[in-house]
N, C-alpha and C positions, 0 to 999 in steps of 0.2 A: 523436491524438497522433503526433509525428513519430517515425522510428527512432531518431534521436538521444535525443529524451527517453526513449523505452522503454528503450534501452540504458543510459541514466543511471539508471534506476530498477532495473534488474538488477544495475547495479554497486552500488546502495545495499543491496540484500538479499543477493546472492551474495558469500560470503567465503569465505576458506579454513578449512576445518575442522579440528578437533583430531584428532590421529592415532587416539586410542583410541575415539572415537565417529564415526568418519568417515561410515559409512553411515547413522546416525540423524540426525547434523547435516545431511547433505547432503539427506536426504529432508525434514526440516523446513523447509530454505531453499527448495527446489523447490515444496514445498507454499505456502510463503509466496507465491511468484512467482504461482502460480495463483490462490490466494484473493484477492490484492491486484488481480487483473486486469493485471498489469504485461505480460503476454502475453495478448492477448484471446482470447477463444473463436474457434477456426477457424484461428488463426495458430500459426507454428511456433516451438518452443523454439530457443535457440541450438544449434549442433551439439554432438555428443558430445564432440568435441574441446575446444571452447570451454567446456562446462559443466565438464568434467573438470578444466581448467587453472584456471578461476575458483575451483573448490571444492578444489583441491588433493588430488584422489582418482584413483584408476586407472579407467580405462574400464569395467573389469569390474565395480567397486562402483558406478559410475554406470548401468550397465545392469541392475543389481539393484534400484536406486532407481527407475529408469523403469518396470521390471516392475511394481512395487508400484503405481505411479501408474496403469497401464495396467489392473491388475486392479481398482483401484477406480473406473474408469470415468472417470477424469479427463484422460487423455492417450489418444492413439492413434498407432500406429506406422505410416507409409506408406513404401512402396518406391518405387524409381525415381529418375529424375533430379530431379524436384522433391518427392523424399520426406522424412523425417525424423520427428520426434516432434511432433504437434499437439496443442494443448490443446482439449479437447473443449467446445463452447458448454455453458454452464449453462442449465438450463431458464429461459425468460423468467419464467414465472409459477409457481414452485415451489408444489406442494400442501402441504396442512395437514401431513401426516406428515413432507414432507422440511424444512419449517420448524421443527417441534418437534425432528426429530433434530439439526439445526444448532446449537440453543440449549440443547440438553439438558446439564445439568452446568455452563453457564456461568453463573458469578457476574456479573450484568450490572452490578450496583453497583461491585464491584472493578474489572471492565474499564473502565468509564466514569471513575471516578476517576483510575485508573492513566493512561489516556489523556490525561486533562486535565493532571495533573502533568508528563508528557512534552511535550506539546505546549506548555504555557505555559513550561515550562523551556527548550525549544528557542528559542521566539520570543524570549525575554529574553536569551540567550546570543548569539543572530545580532545583535540590535540592540545589546547592549552591545559587542560586538567590532567591529561594522561590517562591512558587506558591500559591496564595490567591484568594479570590473572584471568578470571573467568571473563571479565568484560572484553579483554582483547581477544580471546578464543571465540567468543560469539561474533566478533566482526570479522575475523579471519574465517570462521566456518561460513557466514554468510557471503563473502567474497568467493570461496571456493564453490559454492552452491551455484554461483553464476557461471562459472567457467564450465561447468559440468551440464548445462542447461540444453535441452534440445530447442530449437528454434520456436517451436509453439508454447513452451514454458517460459521462454527467457524474460518476458515482460513481468510476470509474477515473481520471479526469483530477484529480478532487479528492483522491483518494488520493496521486497523484503529487505534487501541490502540497505537502502536509504532508510527504511523505516527504523531498522536496527541502529543506525547511526544517530538518526533523530532522537531515539529513546535513550541511547548512551550520553547524549548531552546531559542529561539530568534534568530537563524542565519538561514536565508532564504537559504544560500549556503548549509548548513548541511541538511536542510529539502528537498532540491532538490536533492542532492546526496543520501540521504537515500531512497527517493521515487524510485531513478533509481535502486540501489542494492536490494531493497526490492522486486521489480518486477522481477529481476534475481532470487532471492532466492525463490521466490513463485512458479517460473517455476520449480525450482528444487525439490520443496516439493511436487509439483503435481505429480511427479515421484514415491513418495513412499507413503505407506499407512498411513492413520491417525489412530494412536494407542491411545485408550482411556486411558490407563495409562499415557503415555506421555502428553496427554492434561490435564489431572487433575493434573500433576506435574507442567505443565506450568502455570495453573491457579494459583497455590499456590505462585508460583514465580511473577506471574503479580501483584498479591495481596500484597506481600511483597514488591516488586519494588515501587508501587504506594505509600504504607504507608511510605517508606523510603523517597521518593521525597517529599512528602507533610509534613514530618517531619523535612526536611531540613537536612537530614544526607547523605551528598554526598558520604562519603566513602562506606557507606552500598549500596546506590543507584548504585554504580558503580560497587560494587562485585557482587550484585545480578544480574544486567544486564549482567556482564562478564560470570556468571555462566548459565544463562537463553540462551545466545547465543552458550556457549559450548555445552549444551545439543542437541540443535537443529543441530548443526555441526557434533556431534557424530553420530546422526541418518543418516545424508545426506552422511556422510563419509562411514558408514556402508553398505548402500544400493547402492550407486552409485560409489564408488571408489574400 
């Protein structure tokens, strides 16, 4: 994923927080950035100044948030000229205990249904409104990025494509809710194997979905999106329930 694409993903998730819950909402949003893989393991988060500006919080509050993430082993702080706060790589093959911990308390059916409602809705809105110019270019670029993805990076780029579609729907509330539920779905997906045949099928659906959206065919976009979500849901139900 290019730097510009990653930055676009951050702009989708990081928003000014409400004054009363600044610490909690800032923590939630940066956790989403990490869980969604918008900043991959081993790479640096934006600077404290940039994060504080995006979130509308003080540097003091931001440092409290980063301290929590560091205590949880999700990020690490490095000093020096090339220092900053870096996302720690997640284990390539989480153990059984780690997988159980991630999905403990998750209502799988609820998460999958909510994800479908939001994705189908976003696809329909984008197609009905019509995407042109820079907005159409962003969607095409996000799709192309998934086609070039090495297997280990596929899920992150797939996430970015769907986040882009959610943001282009024009509803900040839908986008925020989608980022949250997608983080939960990604935790579930980490518990099952990456199946090459499924990924090839998903890519064909992605291409058809983007074509339907750019053609302005809202009915087709909604149906392809619904079918795409159903395929993922079937795999997760099969492995996890």
